[in-house]
N, C-alpha and C positions, 0 to 999 in steps of 0.2 A: 613599465607595465601599468595598465590602468587599475583603478581601485576595484572595478567589478571583477577583472581577471584575478587579481590578488586575493580578493575575498572568496572567489569560487575555489581557488586552489587551497586556501586555508580551510574552508568548510570540508573539502574532500579529504584533506590530510587529517582533520580531526575526527572524521566519521568513525574510524575503528577504535578510537580511544574511549574507553568506558570509565572515565573518571569524572569527578565533578570539577568543572573548570569554568571560570568566569573571564570573559575577554570582551572588552568594549571596543569593537572594531571601529566605531565612529570616532574614536580617539587615536586610531593608528593610521599614519599616513600610508600611502600606497607602498612605499619602499619597505616599511615595517611589516605589513601584512604579507608581502611577497617573500621577504626574508624568513619570516616565521613559518610560512607554508613550505618553503623549500627545506627547511630544517626538519619539519615534522614528517615530510614525505618519506624519509628514511628512518624515522624514529617513532614507531607507532605503538609502543607499549607504555604503560604508566611510568615505569622507571626511566625509560629513555626520554619520555616527554618532560619529566621533571628535570633531567640533566640538561636537555636542550634549553628549557626555559631559563635555568640558572646561567647557562653559558651566554645567552643572548640578552639577558635582562638589562645589562648595561647599555647595549645598543638601543634597546627599546626606550630606555629612559632618555637617551640623547635624542632619538627621533621624536618621541612624544613631548620632550621638553621644548621643542620648537613652538608648540602650541600652548604650552603651560607657562604663561607669563607671570603667574603668581609666585613662582619659585618653590612651591610646595612639591614634594615628591609625588610621582604618579603611582597610584595603587595598582599593582599587578597581581593582587591576591587571587588565587585560584579557588573558586567556590562552585562552579557549575558551568557546563558549556552553554553559552548564551550568545548565539550568533544569528 
């Protein structure tokens, strides 16, 4: 699935979530954006969102780590929806 489709699905999934969340989509590969969107489509409350993020954070670190050659951890801190 292409980056545009994955990002569109992610935006749609995040629309009903009224929390402050920061997500740098330019750092997420297509697979990560799509996986995240699929998970959020069925988990649209704040509590569910936090549980989903915790569950897939390890996968995101693996996906993002492909681009992170410095060896430093990727910051997935949630601070505000910024897509």
